[in-house]
N, C-alpha and C positions, 0 to 999 in steps of 0.2 A: 077709786081709783089712784091719785095720787101720786104716779110717777110719769115721769120727762124722758123723752128720748135722750140718749148720750150718743151722739156722732162725732166720732173721731175728727179732728182738722183737716186731715188728708182726703177724708171720705166728701163725695159731692153728690149732693141731693138735688137734682134737677128741679127747676121749676113746674111747678103743679103739683109735683110728686106730694103725698102727706104723711107723714109719720108721726104717729099718735101712741102715748102710752108707753110701756116697758117697752123699750127698743133698744138694745145697744148695737151700733153700726162702728165696725173696727177700720182699722188703716186701708186706704186706697180703692175702699167699696165705691160702686156706683149704683146710684139708684135713679136710676131713667123717668123721664117725663110719665106723668097721671100715674104714678104707683101708687096703691095706697097699702101701708104697713100698718098693721092697728093691735098693739099689745095691751088691750085695755082690760082684758080677765086672765091674762097669763102673759108669758114675754116671749118676745122674739131677741134672737143672738145671731148676725150675719159676722163671718170672718171673713180676715184680712183678703184684699183685692178679689171679691167677689162682686159678679155685675149682675143687676136686679134690671131687666130690660121693659120699656114703654109696657105701660097697663097692666102690669102684675100685681096680684092682689095677695095679701100675706096676712093671715089671723091664725088664730090661737084658740083652744079649748079649754072652757072654764075649769080652772083647776085640773085639768086632766092632762092634756099634751101642750108644752110651748111648740114652738116652731123655731127647729135649731139648723142653721145653714152656715156649712164649714167654710175652709179657705178656699179661693179660686173656683168658685161654682160659677158657673154658667146657666142664667135662668132666661130663658127666653120671653118674647113678647106674647103679652096676654095670658101669663101662666096664673094660676090658683093653688097657693098653696094652702093649706089646712092643718095644722097642727101637726105638722111632720117633721123631718127630719133629713137632710141633704149633706151628707160627707163630705169631705173634701174633694175636691175636682169633680164633684159630681154634674151632671149636665141633664138639663129639662127643657125639651123644645117648647116651640111655641105653642100656647092655646092648651097644654097640657094640663091636668089638675092631679094633685099629689094631695090624698086625703088624710084624714086622723090617724095617727100611730104609723103612717107607713114610712119609709127608710128608701133612699135612693145612696149606696152604698159607695165609696173612693171609686172613681173612672168607672160607675154606672152611667147608664143614658137611657132617658125614658123619650121616647120619638114624640113631635109633635104629633099634639089632637090625644096623646093616648091620657086614659085614666088609670091612675094608680089606687085601687080602691083601700078600704080601711084594714090595717094591719100589714098589708104586703110589702116584700123588701127586693129592689132588683140589686143583685149581686156584684158585688166588684168584678168590672169589667164584662157585665152585661147587660145588652141592650133589651129593653123591653119596649112593646107597642101595642096600639090596640086601644078598645074600650068594651067591658075591663081589661087592662094592660096584661101581657103576658110576656114572657120570655120569647125571644125570636131567635136569639145566636150570640157568640162572643163579639164582643168591642174587639174592633183591629188594632195593631200596633200605630197603626197611620192614622186611627181615629182618636186615640187616647193623645197621640202626639198634637194634632190640630184641637183637641179641646184644651189641652194647656197652656198650646200658644195663643190660644183666643183669648183667654183670661188677661193675659200681657197685653193683647191688642187692645181690649175694652177699657183697660187702664190707661192707656195713652192717648184712646179717643174721648174719655171723660175728661182726662188733664187739658186735653186742648180746648172742648168746650168750657171749662171751669175758667181757663185764661181767657178764652172769647167773651164768657160773661162778663169778667172784670175789667173789660174793656184793656187787656195789657198786652204788650206784644209778647211775641215768642217766635219760636223757630221752630215748634212744631209742624209736623207736615201736614198739610190738608187733610189727607187719608194715610195713616199710621200702617 
């Protein structure tokens, strides 16, 4: 292996998260409690302001597919991401699974509990659900706006937790 994670100073990796191997975490990313990011046989890249929520597991495929996550991506609790791509502003709901060489495009949404099978693509502005996941409908403008606001919300919340963990006083609201 021989590679170590590179984590931007502004990112916050919560206590209990495990980040292993060839993993790069960009500015203002939050990796929440009990996540596992294992870049042992390929690489993981996570773009700015992305939020990876509690219990998520991110892995890769040996020499064939890394896991690439864009900017301002929302990844819900207990998600499994394996050797896939999430483009900027993608949304993956709680307990969803995204498998090898699958993709969630910009402003695409994968519903909670869905399983996106190998090689499938959630198009830009599409909502997919089910197991296996299939196209359900177009994402509404209101959903797109809400998802984009939530990336900023989770960044503020992670910053509050960072300050609390350091024992530093702050004027951040208890709930942003």
